[in-house]
ROKOL-294886 format. One record per atom (N, C-alpha, C): residue number from 0; atom name; residue in three letters; x, y, z; chain. Coordinates in pm, whole numbers, plus 50000, padded with zeros to 5 digits. Atoms other than C-alpha are relative to their C-alpha. Example, Ala and Ser with C-alpha at 12.3 -4.5 7.8 and 13.67 -1.06 7.14 Angstrom:
<pts>
PT   i at  aa     x     y     z ch
PT   0  N ALA 50089 49881 50000  A
PT   0 CA ALA 51230 49550 50780  A
PT   0  C ALA 50090 50120 50000  A
PT   1  N SER 49918 49881 49994  A
PT   1 CA SER 51367 49894 50714  A
PT   1  C SER 49923 50109 50073  A
</pts>
This chain:
<pts>
PT   i at  aa     x     y     z ch
PT   0  N MET 49924 50175 50006  A
PT   0 CA MET 49493 38291 36959  A
PT   0  C MET 50133 50029 49979  A
PT   1  N SER 49866 49977 49960  A
PT   1 CA SER 49875 38303 36996  A
PT   1  C SER 50020 49958 49865  A
PT   2  N ASP 49942 50110 50150  A
PT   2 CA ASP 50053 38155 36664  A
PT   2  C ASP 50038 49888 50045  A
PT   3  N LYS 49975 50142 49948  A
PT   3 CA LYS 50148 37873 36857  A
PT   3  C LYS 49847 49917 50004  A
PT   4  N ALA 50132 50097 50036  A
PT   4 CA ALA 49775 37765 36906  A
PT   4  C ALA 49933 50007 49895  A
PT   5  N ARG 50039 49958 50123  A
PT   5 CA ARG 49709 37880 36554  A
PT   5  C ARG 50051 49817 49924  A
PT   6  N ARG 49893 50084 50073  A
PT   6 CA ARG 50006 37648 36459  A
PT   6  C ARG 49953 49821 50034  A
PT   7  N HIS 50030 50118 49961  A
PT   7 CA HIS 49885 37352 36681  A
PT   7  C HIS 49875 49949 49947  A
PT   8  N GLN 50181 50006 50068  A
PT   8 CA GLN 49506 37362 36575  A
PT   8  C GLN 50007 49941 49860  A
PT   9  N LEU 49999 50078 50121  A
PT   9 CA LEU 49623 37330 36203  A
PT   9  C LEU 50070 49886 49996  A
PT  10  N LEU 49905 50139 50003  A
PT  10 CA LEU 49888 37083 36295  A
PT  10  C LEU 49886 49850 50018  A
PT  11  N ARG 50091 50119 49970  A
PT  11 CA ARG 49594 36855 36461  A
PT  11  C ARG 49933 49992 49845  A
PT  12  N GLN 50056 50031 50099  A
PT  12 CA GLN 49370 36901 36167  A
PT  12  C GLN 50059 49956 49886  A
PT  13  N LEU 49913 50069 50071  A
PT  13 CA LEU 49658 36812 35924  A
PT  13  C LEU 50004 49851 50020  A
PT  14  N VAL 49980 50101 49962  A
PT  14 CA VAL 49732 36537 36096  A
PT  14  C VAL 49873 49889 50012  A
PT  15  N THR 50138 50038 50012  A
PT  15 CA THR 49360 36441 36097  A
PT  15  C THR 49990 49922 49916  A
PT  16  N ASP 50077 49996 50147  A
PT  16 CA ASP 49246 36497 35761  A
PT  16  C ASP 50154 49921 49863  A
PT  17  N HIS 49936 50047 50135  A
PT  17 CA HIS 49596 36359 35545  A
PT  17  C HIS 50116 49891 50088  A
PT  18  N ASP 49902 50094 49938  A
PT  18 CA ASP 49855 36065 35577  A
PT  18  C ASP 50179 50060 49992  A
PT  19  N LEU 49889 49938 49994  A
PT  19 CA LEU 50188 36245 35698  A
PT  19  C LEU 50094 49906 50043  A
PT  20  N ARG 49914 50119 49912  A
PT  20 CA ARG 50468 35985 35738  A
PT  20  C ARG 50138 50018 50008  A
PT  21  N SER 49862 49925 49973  A
PT  21 CA SER 50759 36222 35787  A
PT  21  C SER 49986 50132 50069  A
PT  22  N GLN 50023 49811 49925  A
PT  22 CA GLN 50811 36563 35992  A
PT  22  C GLN 50026 50094 49882  A
PT  23  N VAL 50002 49904 50123  A
PT  23 CA VAL 50923 36682 35632  A
PT  23  C VAL 49888 50012 49939  A
PT  24  N GLU 50171 49991 50046  A
PT  24 CA GLU 50600 36608 35512  A
PT  24  C GLU 49868 50094 50066  A
PT  25  N VAL 50105 49922 49929  A
PT  25 CA VAL 50417 36769 35788  A
PT  25  C VAL 50053 50167 49995  A
PT  26  N ALA 49973 49834 50013  A
PT  26 CA ALA 50647 37085 35762  A
PT  26  C ALA 49940 50053 49883  A
PT  27  N ASP 50022 49959 50135  A
PT  27 CA ASP 50557 37113 35395  A
PT  27  C ASP 49868 50029 50000  A
PT  28  N ALA 50149 49955 49966  A
PT  28 CA ALA 50183 37067 35468  A
PT  28  C ALA 49988 50134 50096  A
PT  29  N LEU 50027 49872 49948  A
PT  29 CA LEU 50231 37371 35706  A
PT  29  C LEU 50059 50097 49965  A
PT  30  N ARG 49938 49883 50103  A
PT  30 CA ARG 50424 37574 35472  A
PT  30  C ARG 49895 50017 49916  A
PT  31  N ALA 50116 50013 50047  A
PT  31 CA ALA 50169 37487 35240  A
PT  31  C ALA 49877 50103 50032  A
PT  32  N ALA 50116 49892 49960  A
PT  32 CA ALA 49894 37608 35465  A
PT  32  C ALA 50019 50200 50033  A
PT  33  N GLY 49949 49821 49961  A
PT  33 CA GLY 50105 37978 35503  A
PT  33  C GLY 50076 49967 50119  A
PT  34  N VAL 49935 49997 49879  A
PT  34 CA VAL 50293 37857 35819  A
PT  34  C VAL 50175 49947 49982  A
PT  35  N GLU 49843 50013 50006  A
PT  35 CA GLU 50679 37899 35789  A
PT  35  C GLU 50032 49927 50102  A
PT  36  N VAL 49925 50079 49889  A
PT  36 CA VAL 50844 37593 36044  A
PT  36  C VAL 50112 49973 49993  A
PT  37  N HIS 49880 50103 50000  A
PT  37 CA HIS 51168 37461 36125  A
PT  37  C HIS 49969 49841 50009  A
PT  38  N GLU 50040 50111 49985  A
PT  38 CA GLU 51181 37100 36131  A
PT  38  C GLU 50033 49985 50159  A
PT  39  N ALA 50038 50016 49851  A
PT  39 CA ALA 51258 37122 36541  A
PT  39  C ALA 49905 50047 50001  A
PT  40  N THR 50148 49945 49946  A
PT  40 CA THR 50957 37307 36564  A
PT  40  C THR 49896 49889 49977  A
PT  41  N VAL 50096 50137 50007  A
PT  41 CA VAL 50775 37050 36422  A
PT  41  C VAL 49978 49871 50063  A
PT  42  N SER 49997 50131 49896  A
PT  42 CA SER 50919 36749 36621  A
PT  42  C SER 49934 50070 50120  A
PT  43  N ARG 50046 49965 49860  A
PT  43 CA ARG 50824 36953 36944  A
PT  43  C ARG 49841 50018 49984  A
PT  44  N ASP 50117 49973 50028  A
PT  44 CA ASP 50491 37059 36789  A
PT  44  C ASP 49922 49891 50001  A
PT  45  N LEU 50073 50164 50002  A
PT  45 CA LEU 50398 36679 36710  A
PT  45  C LEU 49968 49967 50124  A
PT  46  N GLY 50000 50065 49853  A
PT  46 CA GLY 50472 36559 37076  A
PT  46  C GLY 49926 50108 50078  A
PT  47  N GLU 50106 49906 49922  A
PT  47 CA GLU 50302 36861 37213  A
PT  47  C GLU 49856 50010 50025  A
PT  48  N VAL 50084 49994 50031  A
PT  48 CA VAL 49987 36819 37028  A
PT  48  C VAL 49956 49838 50018  A
PT  49  N GLY 50032 50142 49984  A
PT  49 CA GLY 50034 36437 37108  A
PT  49  C GLY 49977 49944 49885  A
PT  50  N ALA 49972 50065 50073  A
PT  50 CA ALA 50094 36321 36786  A
PT  50  C ALA 50059 49877 49961  A
PT  51  N VAL 49861 50083 50006  A
PT  51 CA VAL 50267 35967 36711  A
PT  51  C VAL 49953 49934 49899  A
PT  52  N LYS 49962 50078 50084  A
PT  52 CA LYS 50355 35724 36450  A
PT  52  C LYS 49861 49887 50038  A
PT  53  N VAL 50047 50118 50008  A
PT  53 CA VAL 50092 35442 36358  A
PT  53  C VAL 50003 49899 49925  A
PT  54  N ARG 50021 50049 50147  A
PT  54 CA ARG 50049 35232 36084  A
PT  54  C ARG 49850 50014 49956  A
PT  55  N GLY 50132 49993 50081  A
PT  55 CA GLY 49806 35342 35827  A
PT  55  C GLY 49970 49935 49954  A
PT  56  N THR 50068 50081 50075  A
PT  56 CA THR 49591 35184 35607  A
PT  56  C THR 50066 49919 49898  A
PT  57  N ASP 49927 50098 50103  A
PT  57 CA ASP 49836 35074 35358  A
PT  57  C ASP 50132 49955 50043  A
PT  58  N GLY 49933 50084 49957  A
PT  58 CA GLY 50060 34961 35620  A
PT  58  C GLY 50112 50073 50000  A
PT  59  N SER 49861 49960 49968  A
PT  59 CA SER 50313 35217 35631  A
PT  59  C SER 49985 50140 50137  A
PT  60  N LEU 49990 49899 49896  A
PT  60 CA LEU 50380 35471 35924  A
PT  60  C LEU 49968 50129 49982  A
PT  61  N VAL 50085 49830 50035  A
PT  61 CA VAL 50155 35791 35953  A
PT  61  C VAL 50011 50085 50145  A
PT  62  N TYR 50043 49922 49862  A
PT  62 CA TYR 50105 36058 36234  A
PT  62  C TYR 49854 49986 49963  A
PT  63  N ARG 50107 49969 49951  A
PT  63 CA ARG 49813 36048 36417  A
PT  63  C ARG 49989 50046 50125  A
PT  64  N LEU 50000 49935 49837  A
PT  64 CA LEU 49681 36207 36757  A
PT  64  C LEU 49996 49865 50042  A
PT  65  N ALA 50030 50129 49900  A
PT  65 CA ALA 49688 35966 37010  A
PT  65  C ALA 49844 50074 50062  A
PT  66  N ALA 50133 50008 49964  A
PT  66 CA ALA 49331 35915 37176  A
PT  66  C ALA 50007 50103 50128  A
PT  67  N ASP 49958 49939 49863  A
PT  67 CA ASP 49468 36064 37510  A
PT  67  C ASP 50118 50038 50022  A
PT  68  N PRO 49804 49957 50012  A
PT  68 CA PRO 49772 36322 37484  A
PT  68  C PRO 50037 49994 50132  A
PT  69  N GLY 49933 50029 49892  A
PT  69 CA GLY 49800 36324 37840  A
PT  69  C GLY 49976 50145 50062  A
PT  70  N PRO 50031 49836 49942  A
PT  70 CA PRO 49824 36613 38086  A
PT  70  C PRO 50086 50115 49906  A
PT  71  N SER 49925 49895 50071  A
PT  71 CA SER 49981 36941 37917  A
PT  71  C SER 50169 50044 50047  A
PT  72  N SER 49874 50009 49996  A
PT  72 CA SER 50296 36926 38110  A
PT  72  C SER 50099 49869 49979  A
PT  73  N ALA 49931 50085 50067  A
PT  73 CA ALA 50560 36756 37960  A
PT  73  C ALA 50064 49938 50125  A
PT  74  N ARG 49991 50087 49857  A
PT  74 CA ARG 50686 36658 38300  A
PT  74  C ARG 49943 49902 50063  A
PT  75  N GLU 50082 50064 49928  A
PT  75 CA GLU 50394 36540 38417  A
PT  75  C GLU 49954 49903 49886  A
PT  76  N ARG 50024 50091 50090  A
PT  76 CA ARG 50348 36363 38059  A
PT  76  C ARG 50136 49899 49971  A
PT  77  N LEU 49879 50109 49983  A
PT  77 CA LEU 50670 36189 38104  A
PT  77  C LEU 49975 49916 50118  A
PT  78  N ASP 50021 50087 49885  A
PT  78 CA ASP 50595 36050 38447  A
PT  78  C ASP 49894 49883 49928  A
PT  79  N GLU 50064 50032 50058  A
PT  79 CA GLU 50278 35919 38299  A
PT  79  C GLU 50021 49910 49915  A
PT  80  N THR 49970 50106 50131  A
PT  80 CA THR 50388 35776 37958  A
PT  80  C THR 50106 49891 50066  A
PT  81  N LEU 49899 50084 49940  A
PT  81 CA LEU 50691 35607 38159  A
PT  81  C LEU 49927 49874 50071  A
PT  82  N ARG 50093 50126 49948  A
PT  82 CA ARG 50445 35441 38404  A
PT  82  C ARG 49980 49914 49906  A
PT  83  N ARG 50121 50039 50066  A
PT  83 CA ARG 50198 35340 38115  A
PT  83  C ARG 50099 49911 49936  A
PT  84  N PHE 49913 50084 50115  A
PT  84 CA PHE 50466 35172 37880  A
PT  84  C PHE 50167 49951 50016  A
PT  85  N VAL 49890 50075 49959  A
PT  85 CA VAL 50808 35108 38049  A
PT  85  C VAL 50008 49871 50043  A
PT  86  N THR 50020 50166 49901  A
PT  86 CA THR 50883 34747 38173  A
PT  86  C THR 50135 50024 50003  A
PT  87  N ARG 49871 50053 49941  A
PT  87 CA ARG 51270 34760 38212  A
PT  87  C ARG 50051 50112 49904  A
PT  88  N VAL 49900 49882 50026  A
PT  88 CA VAL 51544 35028 38211  A
PT  88  C VAL 50174 49966 50020  A
PT  89  N GLN 49847 50016 49951  A
PT  89 CA GLN 51931 34931 38179  A
PT  89  C GLN 50129 50069 49915  A
PT  90  N ALA 49881 49913 50042  A
PT  90 CA ALA 52239 35123 38166  A
PT  90  C ALA 50169 49919 49910  A
PT  91  N SER 49911 50039 50049  A
PT  91 CA SER 52540 35086 37963  A
PT  91  C SER 50111 50082 49923  A
PT  92  N GLY 49910 49941 50023  A
PT  92 CA GLY 52830 35297 37969  A
PT  92  C GLY 49940 50197 49961  A
PT  93  N ASN 50103 49857 50010  A
PT  93 CA ASN 52650 35687 37854  A
PT  93  C ASN 49882 49924 49944  A
PT  94  N LEU 50118 50039 50053  A
PT  94 CA LEU 52376 35487 37713  A
PT  94  C LEU 49893 49923 50122  A
PT  95  N VAL 50119 50091 49942  A
PT  95 CA VAL 52046 35374 37822  A
PT  95  C VAL 49898 49902 49927  A
PT  96  N VAL 50104 50112 50039  A
PT  96 CA VAL 51806 35073 37743  A
PT  96  C VAL 49912 49971 50034  A
PT  97  N VAL 50072 49991 49943  A
PT  97 CA VAL 51470 35139 37795  A
PT  97  C VAL 49863 49911 49899  A
PT  98  N ARG 50079 50123 50021  A
PT  98 CA ARG 51210 34852 37717  A
PT  98  C ARG 49860 50045 50008  A
PT  99  N THR 50117 49964 49964  A
PT  99 CA THR 50866 34906 37628  A
PT  99  C THR 49892 49855 49934  A
PT 100  N PRO 50105 50094 50063  A
PT 100 CA PRO 50559 34659 37520  A
PT 100  C PRO 50012 50029 49834  A
PT 101  N PRO 50012 50025 50124  A
PT 101 CA PRO 50566 34591 37114  A
PT 101  C PRO 49908 50141 49956  A
PT 102  N ALA 50055 49887 50022  A
PT 102 CA ALA 50469 34961 36950  A
PT 102  C ALA 49989 50103 50096  A
PT 103  N CYS 50064 49905 49846  A
PT 103 CA CYS 50485 35171 37269  A
PT 103  C CYS 50132 50097 49983  A
PT 104  N ALA 49860 49920 50013  A
PT 104 CA ALA 50880 35315 37187  A
PT 104  C ALA 49991 50152 50001  A
PT 105  N HIS 49998 49879 49996  A
PT 105 CA HIS 50789 35594 37059  A
PT 105  C HIS 49921 50098 50086  A
PT 106  N PRO 50053 49948 49883  A
PT 106 CA PRO 50539 35753 37287  A
PT 106  C PRO 50121 50002 50084  A
PT 107  N VAL 49901 50030 49926  A
PT 107 CA VAL 50814 35682 37514  A
PT 107  C VAL 50137 50121 49960  A
PT 108  N ALA 49891 49910 50037  A
PT 108 CA ALA 51114 35861 37332  A
PT 108  C ALA 49931 50148 49969  A
PT 109  N SER 50047 49836 50032  A
PT 109 CA SER 50867 36174 37228  A
PT 109  C SER 49982 50066 50136  A
PT 110  N ALA 49958 49997 49881  A
PT 110 CA ALA 50815 36189 37634  A
PT 110  C ALA 50105 50063 50043  A
PT 111  N VAL 49867 50000 49980  A
PT 111 CA VAL 51166 36197 37706  A
PT 111  C VAL 50036 50111 49940  A
PT 112  N ASP 49964 49888 50084  A
PT 112 CA ASP 51252 36442 37426  A
PT 112  C ASP 49915 50110 50038  A
PT 113  N LEU 50065 49850 49977  A
PT 113 CA LEU 50968 36692 37540  A
PT 113  C LEU 50017 50029 50158  A
PT 114  N ALA 49963 49914 49854  A
PT 114 CA ALA 51071 36721 37918  A
PT 114  C ALA 50131 50049 49952  A
PT 115  N GLU 49865 49964 49996  A
PT 115 CA GLU 51430 36803 37802  A
PT 115  C GLU 50057 49992 50158  A
PT 116  N LEU 49952 50039 49875  A
PT 116 CA LEU 51563 36611 38085  A
PT 116  C LEU 50132 50070 50014  A
PT 117  N ASP 49877 49957 50026  A
PT 117 CA ASP 51904 36748 38193  A
PT 117  C ASP 50034 49866 49986  A
PT 118  N GLY 49927 50126 49995  A
PT 118 CA GLY 52163 36499 38104  A
PT 118  C GLY 49989 49937 49888  A
PT 119  N VAL 50022 50105 50138  A
PT 119 CA VAL 52013 36346 37773  A
PT 119  C VAL 50013 50105 49887  A
PT 120  N ILE 49984 49961 50137  A
PT 120 CA ILE 52113 36449 37431  A
PT 120  C ILE 49958 49966 49913  A
PT 121  N ALA 50065 50047 50048  A
PT 121 CA ALA 51902 36224 37281  A
PT 121  C ALA 49922 49874 49981  A
PT 122  N THR 50036 50178 50014  A
PT 122 CA THR 51681 35919 37203  A
PT 122  C THR 49970 49972 49872  A
PT 123  N VAL 49978 50084 50099  A
PT 123 CA VAL 51668 35656 36948  A
PT 123  C VAL 49876 49938 49989  A
PT 124  N SER 50103 50110 49956  A
PT 124 CA SER 51303 35480 36914  A
PT 124  C SER 50001 49868 49900  A
PT 125  N GLY 50053 50096 50104  A
PT 125 CA GLY 51249 35157 36748  A
PT 125  C GLY 49877 49969 50053  A
PT 126  N ASP 50177 50082 50014  A
PT 126 CA ASP 50928 34918 36771  A
PT 126  C ASP 49983 49996 50156  A
PT 127  N ASP 50007 50041 49842  A
PT 127 CA ASP 50985 34843 37194  A
PT 127  C ASP 50136 50007 50057  A
PT 128  N THR 49859 49971 49944  A
PT 128 CA THR 51342 34962 37250  A
PT 128  C THR 49981 50174 49956  A
PT 129  N VAL 49937 49873 50003  A
PT 129 CA VAL 51418 35315 37326  A
PT 129  C VAL 50138 50024 50035  A
PT 130  N LEU 49902 49980 49931  A
PT 130 CA LEU 51770 35418 37355  A
PT 130  C LEU 50034 50131 49988  A
PT 131  N VAL 49977 49919 49962  A
PT 131 CA VAL 51856 35692 37521  A
PT 131  C VAL 50157 50083 50049  A
PT 132  N VAL 49882 49932 49982  A
PT 132 CA VAL 52199 35914 37506  A
PT 132  C VAL 50043 50105 50080  A
PT 133  N ALA 50011 49938 49878  A
PT 133 CA ALA 52331 36061 37815  A
PT 133  C ALA 50143 50114 49976  A
PT 134  N ALA 49905 49930 50032  A
PT 134 CA ALA 52547 36387 37765  A
PT 134  C ALA 50122 49964 50041  A
PT 135  N GLU 49889 50053 49994  A
PT 135 CA GLU 52889 36405 37796  A
PT 135  C GLU 50026 50032 50192  A
PT 136  N GLY 49974 49988 49859  A
PT 136 CA GLY 53021 36365 38181  A
PT 136  C GLY 49891 49959 50081  A
PT 137  N ARG 50098 50046 49946  A
PT 137 CA ARG 52693 36224 38275  A
PT 137  C ARG 50007 49801 49951  A
PT 138  N SER 49960 50169 50077  A
PT 138 CA SER 52673 35774 38301  A
PT 138  C SER 49856 49982 49965  A
PT 139  N GLY 50141 50040 50067  A
PT 139 CA GLY 52404 35621 38150  A
PT 139  C GLY 49954 49933 50141  A
PT 140  N ALA 49990 50038 49897  A
PT 140 CA ALA 52415 35433 38519  A
PT 140  C ALA 49875 50119 50081  A
PT 141  N GLU 50091 49847 49928  A
PT 141 CA GLU 52275 35809 38664  A
PT 141  C GLU 49903 50014 49925  A
PT 142  N LEU 50125 49936 50131  A
PT 142 CA LEU 52026 35879 38350  A
PT 142  C LEU 49926 49890 50018  A
PT 143  N ALA 50050 50087 49995  A
PT 143 CA ALA 51910 35523 38395  A
PT 143  C ALA 49909 49954 50163  A
PT 144  N GLU 50032 49996 49851  A
PT 144 CA GLU 51840 35529 38789  A
PT 144  C GLU 49868 50101 49966  A
PT 145  N ARG 50136 49827 49983  A
PT 145 CA ARG 51606 35910 38722  A
PT 145  C ARG 49906 49895 49918  A
PT 146  N LEU 50102 50037 50090  A
PT 146 CA LEU 51428 35716 38433  A
PT 146  C LEU 49908 49895 50086  A
PT 147  N ARG 50059 50093 49930  A
PT 147 CA ARG 51333 35437 38653  A
PT 147  C ARG 49892 50031 50075  A
PT 148  N GLN 50116 49930 49904  A
PT 148 CA GLN 51178 35667 38894  A
PT 148  C GLN 49864 50078 49958  A
PT 149  N HIS 50089 49966 50072  A
PT 149 CA HIS 51007 35816 38661  A
PT 149  C HIS 49880 49936 49927  A
PT 150  N ALA 50018 50158 50029  A
PT 150 CA ALA 50891 35485 38569  A
PT 150  C ALA 49932 49941 50068  A
PT 151  N GLY 50034 50120 49902  A
PT 151 CA GLY 50786 35373 38892  A
PT 151  C GLY 50042 49897 50022  A
PT 152  N LEU 49948 50090 50015  A
PT 152 CA LEU 51011 35142 38869  A
PT 152  C LEU 50108 49964 50124  A
PT 153  N THR 49884 49977 49875  A
PT 153 CA THR 51232 35181 39197  A
PT 153  C THR 49934 49978 50144  A
</pts>
C-alpha cells in the first residue's frame, strides 16, 4: 500500500471517529498518528476521500465522509457534483458566483478545487454560494461558461 493510500485510510478513520473541525485539527490528528503532512496536502486529501463539513451534534461544523464520494476522477467528480448541486452561474469581472441549494456550496467548491481547472485560482464557499476567482487575464464570463457546461446548464 502506498503512503498516500495509507494516509487516506487513516484520514477516513480519523474523520469517522473524531469531531475534527478544521484542516489544522485534521493535520494535528494525522501528526499524532505519526503522519507528517502540510495543510495543502490535508485539503487535497479531504476532497479525495470525500470528506465534507456537516453540522455535528453540538451544532458546529465537523468533517464527515460523504455517503457517496463519487467517481475517483476529479474531473468526472466535478461534472457529477456540478450537475447535482449547481442551480445558477453568474459572472462579474474576473469572478464567478455559483448558486446551490442550502448546505451544498462546500462540495461544489471542493470539486472545483480538486479538478484544478485551468484559469481558476481560488474558491470561497458559503452555505449556498461559491465564489470562484479567475486567474489574471481570464474573464469571469469565460470561466462561468465553462462551469455552466460542466453543470449541464447550457
